[in-house]
N, C-alpha and C positions, 0 to 999 in steps of 0.2 A: 672678369676675366681675369684666370688663375693666375694666383702670385708669381710662377714661374713661366707665365707670359712671354718671350723674347720678346723687347721692345725697341724699336729706331727712334731717332729720333735725323731730321735733315732741313739743311739751309738751305736754300735754292739763289742764287747770283747770277744776274746776267740778262739776257733778253728771256720773253717768253718760250723760245723755241727750248731754251735750257729748261723752263718751266715743265714744259711736256715730258720732259726727258723726266726731271724727277717724279713728276705724276706716274709715270712707266714704271720707276725703280719703285716706287711706292705702293702699287695696285699688283706688283709682280710679289714681291715682300707681305702683303697683306693677304694674298691668296693663301700663303704657302704659313699661313698661323702669324705675323711678326700682327702686333698692335705698334701705332703713330704716338709718341708723345709729343705735347707742343713743347714741353721743356727740356734741359739740359739735363735735368736731374732726373727726369723720369727716364732716359734714355738708356738702355744698355751699350748701344754705340751709334754716332752721329757720322751723318754722311753730310759732304760738307761739298757740291756741284756747283764748282766756280765758271768764271769769266775770262775768259782771257785774250779779247779782244782789244784790250787796250793794255798799256801801262800800267794806267792810274786804276780798271778791276783788275788787271794781276795784284797791283798790291793791296785791293780793294781784298781780293778774295785770301791772300797770305795773310791778313787780318783777321778775316772769317776764320780761317784755319785756326791760329792763333788762339781765338775767343773761344774755339771749341775744346782744344785741347786742354787750355785753362781749368775751363766750366766744370766738361766732363771726362776727359783723358784718352779715351778710344774716339779713334777717329778715322775715317776710311774718304779719299778724296778725288774727287772723279770730275767730268766737265772739262771744259778746253785748255784748263791752266793746266791739266793733266798729263799733256803732251811733255810739259817740264820737269818731269818728277825728280830729277837732280836737283833744283832749285826748291821745290818743295821741301826734299828727302834735308836738303841741306840746311833749309830754315828749320825746318822741324822732322829730327826723326825719330820722332816716337808716334809717327801718323802709319796705322795699319796696313793698306794699301792706298795707292796710286794707281787709277783707272784714266784714261782718257775720255773723249767725247763720243756719246751714243752708246758705251760699252755695257750695255746694261746687264748683262750675262756677268760678266766680269765682277760689277759691282756687287751682284747678288749673291753670287760666290763669295767672293771678302767679307760678306755680310756673315755669310753663314760660314764662313772660319771663327769669326770674330763671337757672334751668339747663335748657334747653330739651330734650326728649325723644331719647331714642338708641334706639329701640324695633323689635324683630324679634318679632312676636305669635307665629312659630313658636316662641320660646325663652324670653322673658318671659310666663310664664304663673302665673294668682293661684289658691288653691283655691278652686273655686266658693264657700263659704261667705264669702269674703274672708277680709282681715287680718282679724284683734283684736289690742286691747291687753291681755284678759283670760286669766289662766288657759287653758288647752285644756276644762278643765273646765265649766266656766259662761261665758256669754255673756248679755249685757244684749239685748232686742228691745223695740226700738222702736216703737210703731204708731202714733202721732200727734205731730207738732210744734202748738203752738200751744193757747192756752186761750179759754177764750170766758167764763171768771168776767171780776171788776171788781175784786178785792181790793184796798184803799186803801194795804196797805202793798208791792205787789207792781207793778214795771212789767214782768216776763214778756209779757204780751200786746201795750206798745209795743213789744219786739224784739221777737217772736217772731211775731208775728200772732196773728188768731184761728184756732180749733181746726181743724185738717186732718188726716184722718183716711186713713191708707194702705188701701188694699181689701185684708179679707180673706184674700183668695185668696193676697196679693202677701205677707201676713207668715207665714200657714203657709208657705208655700213656703219664705219664709225659716228660719223656725222648724227643717224639714225636711232642710233643708241642713245647720243646724249641729248638729242632733243626728247625720246622715249624718257629720259629721267629729269624733264622739266629745262634745259638748259634753252633759252629766249633770244642767246645773240652766239653765232660763232664767228670767230675770228681766224681767217684761214692765214696762216703764216709757215716760211720756208725761208732759205738764204736767197731766193730767187724765183718769187709764186708765177712769175708769167712762164717763165723758162719751163714750168711743169710737164711734163710727158717725153720732154725732146728726146733724152737719154734711149726712156721705151717705144722711139720711134711712134707713139703718140697708138700704145695699141691700145685695145676695145678688150673689155671684158666686160663678162656677165654680170648685169644689174637688174636684180628684179625681172630674172626673163627674158632683157630687150642688152644689145649690146652699147656701149656707151666707151667715146675715145677719153684715151687717160690726156687729155688737152684744158688747158687753160678755160677756155669756152666752154666745153663742156660740161666742165668742171661745177664754173659759176652758174650756169643752166639748172645743173641738175640740183644742186643747193636752194638755189632759189625759188624747187617748186617745195621744199621741205616745210615753208608759212614758218620760219623763223629771221631775225634780223643777221646778214651774213655782211662782213667788214673784211675785206681785202687789205693785206700790208705787204710790204717788201715787194711792189712792182716792178719791174723794170717797165722802161717805155717803149717795149718792143714793140713794131707796128701793129699784130695783133691785138692787142690791149685795145686798139680805137673798136675793135667787135665785141665789147661788155657793154660800153658806153648806154648803147638802146635798152638793158638789161636792168640797168641803173635806171632810166629815163621810165621803163615800163614799172617800177617799185618791185623785178625780182631780185635783185641784191639792191645795199646801200649804197648813194650815192657817196662815195668816199672810195678815196685813192693810196694810199699811203708808200709815194713812190721815191727813194732814197737820188734825188740829183747830184747832190754831191758841191757840184760848184755849175757854174755857168762861164765862165771864159774860156774859150777855145783853146787856148794856151794849157790852161791848167788842166781841162779835162783830159788833154793828151798826154801829160804828164802822169794824169791819174791813171793812162788808159781805159778811159773811158768814152761812151760817144759824145761828140764835142762839135752837137747842130743844134744850140740854144735857142736861135732862130725860130727853126724847123718844131722845135720842141712847142713855143710861144703858138704857133700858129694850131699845134695839132691840139693843145689845149684850149684855145679860143672855139675851135671845131669841136671840143669834146662838152662844152658849156653853153652850146646852141644846141647840142642832141639835149643833155641834162641841164640846164641851168642852176639843180641844186648842188650840183657837186663839187664837193668839198675835195681840196689837197692837203694833205702834208708832208714835208717833204726834210729833208736832214740834208746841212752842209756842214762842210770842212771851210776853216779861216786859219790861214797860217800855215798853207800847203807849201813846200818848198819852191822857190821863184814866183809866188803870187806879186805882183805889181801890186800898186794901188789903182791903175787902169785894171786890173783884172780884178779887184776888189768889188771897182765901181759898178763893171760888170755884175757881179754878183748880187749887188745893191738893186739894182736896175728890173735884172728878170724876177728879184722874190716882187717890186712893186706892179711888172706889167702882167706878172703869173698870175698876181694876185694868188699865192699861198698861204691856205689859210691856218695852215697850223706849221711853226717852225721850228727843226731843230739843228741846233749848230754846237758841232764839236770844236776844240779846239785842237791844233795837230798832234799828232804825238809821234815821234820816232820808234814806232813801234820794234820790238828788236825784230828781224826777219823778212820785215819790209823792202819791196823794191826800194820803195821813195824814200830810205835812208840815204842812198849811193846819189841821190837827185843834189845839183849844187844851188844857191837860193835861198838858204837858211832864213825864216822871218824870224828877228829878234819877240823874245817874248812877248817886251810891252807895246809892240807893233798888234802881235796876235790876238792881246789883249784887249784894245782899240778896237779891232774888226768885229770882235765875238762882241762886243757891247755895241756894236753901230747896226752889227747885222739883227739882231734882238731889240735894238730899240726901233727899226724899220721894220720886222715883222710885226711888232707887236703894234703898230699904227694900221699896218693891214689889216690884223687878226681885229682890232676893235675895230674897223671899219666895217668889214664883212658880217661884224654883230652886228652892226646896230642897223646894219641894211633888214633884221629879221626880227628886230621891235614893230608889233604888232600883227606878225604873224601868227598863225596855228601850228604846233608842232607834235608830233611825236617825242615821246621822253620816255626810255627806259628808268626805273628807280633801281638805284646803287643801295641808297641807305635813309632809314628815317631814324631822326630823333626829335626831340622836344621843340624844335625851332620848326621844322616841317620836313620835308622830302628831297635829298636830290638824287641828281641822274643824270642821264647823259639825252644828247641830240642824236637823232642818225649822224650829223658832224662829228661826233664827239668818241674817239678809242676809249677803253679804260686807262687809268695812268699815265696816259702820258698827252693827251688833251683838253678840253675845259670841260665845265660842269655847268647844268642846269637846277638854280636852286627852286623850287616852290616851298616860300614859306607856310607855315597855319595848317599845313597838310601833316599830319602825325596817324592816320586812319591808313596809310597805304603800305605796300609788302613791295622788298626788293622782288628783282624781277617783275614786277605790275608794269606794263605800259599803255601808258596816258596819254590823252590829249592834253595839252596846255597852250595858254596865250602868252607870248613872252613881251611882257610890259618894261624890260632894263635889260641893257648889254653895260658890259667889263669890256677889259681887253682882251681874255679868255675865257669871261664866263657870262651864261645869262640869268637871270629872273625871268620866272613865268606864274600865271595865275591856270588853278585847274577847268579845264572846261566840265 
């Protein structure tokens, strides 16, 4: 590339939804002639895509901005914490610009001001699937922005707004481009995946000469016909979620649901402004597993929520065990600035929250170990993520990248990332499996 080619670096924090935002920003800039630097030294300007979900995430974002200022000096801030521009500029008055979440054009405009583009559209091309920050064999597919729920502990709707679904034909066309580019696994993400299309009244749009509804089930069915792994994240357990379970049983989409239950005690769920039907949820999970015995459920929970009693916490432990939750993520409650839950009485002391966090993780670890031990001796499919001199590391259909466990296949160093192979499970730990290639 010419020496005077404008170069941009990016630091992407937070969830996969933010990662997709970063990919869209880079794709736009790359199409305009910018190159992407892997380090601070080689960048004319650095974009920091921040997270603002929790106070701890905000602190991490501020530290990342500070590091970028120190290492490079020319920094543009975007993402969820961008709504707190005054706080960012108070800490770092030298930042060039601050924009909020999914304000792609504003970010690109800020880059143009900092480093004007020098673009030849006949030379500076990008692949049709855009630029991505994930490995070549998997990609996140964002289907909507925002959320209509008003959970008392969450400020995401105030940052990202109400639900705004992408028309289904645009989502499916993006998915096709990704598959044609070699993607073997699509990870469907949004703030509320199972609410997809409600804001558009499930409108039909044309895809390959036929009408398809902008609806959770229809999207899952269409993606299941692309011949790749399809994994569903951030699925609220609305009644119509039941419809997709047969697709999992038939092998059309992966037998995996990421459902943020957050708690199981009715009083706590009510205070959280979330559905409070733990018994009904348990019964639904049993029905799901009757239809699809291989179903894996991942969930996140919050401990130390205001007003949470010992009895409430015991109810949560019982739920994790009875529901056989395969994968558990646990947050210690944080009084995030602007959250309605800050007004609730009954703050839980920090040491009690820490004890409950450890107890929940210990319980969930035992559940996970038992679930994985039951898979010893089974033949499973594994998608390979990395290969080194010790063997190959991949994931089963029950494991999402970065957040779940792994499958290690020793002594197999001639595989390639993206390969999907058959293996027999020979050993299980609390979170991971070991298998032999078949």
